[in-house]
Biotite code that builds the C-alpha atoms (Angstrom):
import biotite.structure as struc

atoms = struc.array([
    struc.Atom([1.485, -44.900, -13.193], chain_id="A", res_id=1, res_name="MET", atom_name="CA", element="C"),
    struc.Atom([2.040, -45.120, -9.601], chain_id="A", res_id=2, res_name="PHE", atom_name="CA", element="C"),
    struc.Atom([1.668, -42.085, -7.201], chain_id="A", res_id=3, res_name="TRP", atom_name="CA", element="C"),
    struc.Atom([3.226, -42.212, -3.755], chain_id="A", res_id=4, res_name="ARG", atom_name="CA", element="C"),
    struc.Atom([2.485, -39.937, -1.159], chain_id="A", res_id=5, res_name="ASP", atom_name="CA", element="C"),
    struc.Atom([4.569, -36.826, -0.189], chain_id="A", res_id=6, res_name="LEU", atom_name="CA", element="C"),
    struc.Atom([2.424, -35.656, 2.641], chain_id="A", res_id=7, res_name="LEU", atom_name="CA", element="C"),
    struc.Atom([0.137, -37.278, 4.876], chain_id="A", res_id=8, res_name="PRO", atom_name="CA", element="C"),
    struc.Atom([-3.605, -36.163, 4.733], chain_id="A", res_id=9, res_name="GLU", atom_name="CA", element="C"),
    struc.Atom([-4.009, -32.689, 6.164], chain_id="A", res_id=10, res_name="LYS", atom_name="CA", element="C"),
    struc.Atom([-6.874, -30.798, 7.181], chain_id="A", res_id=11, res_name="LYS", atom_name="CA", element="C"),
    struc.Atom([-6.575, -27.404, 5.941], chain_id="A", res_id=12, res_name="MET", atom_name="CA", element="C"),
    struc.Atom([-8.189, -23.740, 6.303], chain_id="A", res_id=13, res_name="GLU", atom_name="CA", element="C"),
    struc.Atom([-9.058, -21.475, 3.839], chain_id="A", res_id=14, res_name="MET", atom_name="CA", element="C"),
    struc.Atom([-7.901, -17.990, 2.961], chain_id="A", res_id=15, res_name="ASP", atom_name="CA", element="C"),
    struc.Atom([-4.513, -19.559, 4.238], chain_id="A", res_id=16, res_name="ARG", atom_name="CA", element="C"),
    struc.Atom([-0.716, -20.343, 3.206], chain_id="A", res_id=17, res_name="GLU", atom_name="CA", element="C"),
    struc.Atom([0.481, -23.735, 4.295], chain_id="A", res_id=18, res_name="HIS", atom_name="CA", element="C"),
    struc.Atom([3.906, -24.745, 4.919], chain_id="A", res_id=19, res_name="TYR", atom_name="CA", element="C"),
    struc.Atom([4.363, -28.212, 4.900], chain_id="A", res_id=20, res_name="TYR", atom_name="CA", element="C"),
    struc.Atom([8.448, -28.724, 4.399], chain_id="A", res_id=21, res_name="ALA", atom_name="CA", element="C"),
    struc.Atom([8.935, -30.540, 7.927], chain_id="A", res_id=22, res_name="ALA", atom_name="CA", element="C"),
    struc.Atom([6.325, -32.898, 6.809], chain_id="A", res_id=23, res_name="GLU", atom_name="CA", element="C"),
    struc.Atom([7.421, -33.834, 3.582], chain_id="A", res_id=24, res_name="LEU", atom_name="CA", element="C"),
    struc.Atom([8.773, -37.525, 2.929], chain_id="A", res_id=25, res_name="GLN", atom_name="CA", element="C"),
    struc.Atom([11.589, -38.061, 0.590], chain_id="A", res_id=26, res_name="LYS", atom_name="CA", element="C"),
    struc.Atom([10.259, -40.831, -2.315], chain_id="A", res_id=27, res_name="PRO", atom_name="CA", element="C"),
    struc.Atom([13.341, -39.732, -4.426], chain_id="A", res_id=28, res_name="GLY", atom_name="CA", element="C"),
    struc.Atom([13.167, -37.433, -7.811], chain_id="A", res_id=29, res_name="PRO", atom_name="CA", element="C"),
    struc.Atom([10.005, -36.144, -8.663], chain_id="A", res_id=30, res_name="ILE", atom_name="CA", element="C"),
    struc.Atom([8.599, -35.324, -12.185], chain_id="A", res_id=31, res_name="THR", atom_name="CA", element="C"),
    struc.Atom([4.831, -34.698, -11.363], chain_id="A", res_id=32, res_name="HIS", atom_name="CA", element="C"),
    struc.Atom([2.420, -33.760, -8.716], chain_id="A", res_id=33, res_name="VAL", atom_name="CA", element="C"),
    struc.Atom([-1.376, -34.741, -8.067], chain_id="A", res_id=34, res_name="ARG", atom_name="CA", element="C"),
    struc.Atom([-3.398, -33.002, -5.708], chain_id="A", res_id=35, res_name="LEU", atom_name="CA", element="C"),
    struc.Atom([-6.369, -34.657, -4.047], chain_id="A", res_id=36, res_name="LYS", atom_name="CA", element="C"),
    struc.Atom([-9.280, -32.681, -2.643], chain_id="A", res_id=37, res_name="ILE", atom_name="CA", element="C"),
    struc.Atom([-11.571, -34.217, -0.175], chain_id="A", res_id=38, res_name="PHE", atom_name="CA", element="C"),
    struc.Atom([-14.334, -33.765, 0.026], chain_id="A", res_id=39, res_name="PRO", atom_name="CA", element="C"),
    struc.Atom([-14.750, -31.828, -3.526], chain_id="A", res_id=40, res_name="GLU", atom_name="CA", element="C"),
    struc.Atom([-13.636, -28.056, -3.184], chain_id="A", res_id=41, res_name="GLY", atom_name="CA", element="C"),
    struc.Atom([-11.876, -25.846, -5.323], chain_id="A", res_id=42, res_name="SER", atom_name="CA", element="C"),
    struc.Atom([-8.320, -24.445, -5.159], chain_id="A", res_id=43, res_name="VAL", atom_name="CA", element="C"),
    struc.Atom([-7.510, -21.553, -6.815], chain_id="A", res_id=44, res_name="SER", atom_name="CA", element="C"),
    struc.Atom([-3.485, -22.225, -7.306], chain_id="A", res_id=45, res_name="ARG", atom_name="CA", element="C"),
    struc.Atom([-1.249, -25.371, -6.414], chain_id="A", res_id=46, res_name="LEU", atom_name="CA", element="C"),
    struc.Atom([2.456, -23.709, -6.048], chain_id="A", res_id=47, res_name="ARG", atom_name="CA", element="C"),
    struc.Atom([4.679, -26.375, -5.827], chain_id="A", res_id=48, res_name="PRO", atom_name="CA", element="C"),
    struc.Atom([8.851, -25.523, -5.109], chain_id="A", res_id=49, res_name="LEU", atom_name="CA", element="C"),
    struc.Atom([11.119, -27.674, -6.498], chain_id="A", res_id=50, res_name="CYS", atom_name="CA", element="C"),
    struc.Atom([15.303, -27.827, -7.539], chain_id="A", res_id=51, res_name="ARG", atom_name="CA", element="C"),
    struc.Atom([15.811, -29.458, -10.446], chain_id="A", res_id=52, res_name="SER", atom_name="CA", element="C"),
    struc.Atom([17.794, -32.973, -10.092], chain_id="A", res_id=53, res_name="SER", atom_name="CA", element="C"),
    struc.Atom([19.553, -32.644, -13.012], chain_id="A", res_id=54, res_name="VAL", atom_name="CA", element="C"),
    struc.Atom([23.236, -31.313, -13.372], chain_id="A", res_id=55, res_name="ALA", atom_name="CA", element="C"),
    struc.Atom([23.708, -28.453, -14.968], chain_id="A", res_id=56, res_name="LYS", atom_name="CA", element="C"),
    struc.Atom([25.017, -28.910, -18.262], chain_id="A", res_id=57, res_name="ARG", atom_name="CA", element="C"),
    struc.Atom([28.767, -26.960, -18.813], chain_id="A", res_id=58, res_name="THR", atom_name="CA", element="C"),
    struc.Atom([29.440, -25.434, -22.435], chain_id="A", res_id=59, res_name="ARG", atom_name="CA", element="C"),
])
């Protein structure tokens, strides 16, 4: 699987929420997200917010 970058590398701070909507790159539809942490550390949660690109089915 080829992983495309959605965000450039960023320095982050602890105990903060980070918002990067303006810096997101547009690679097309996304099905999976991979989080890389350098140097090794921990993340308590990752919440990617998204919308479905699939048209809603009508009954």
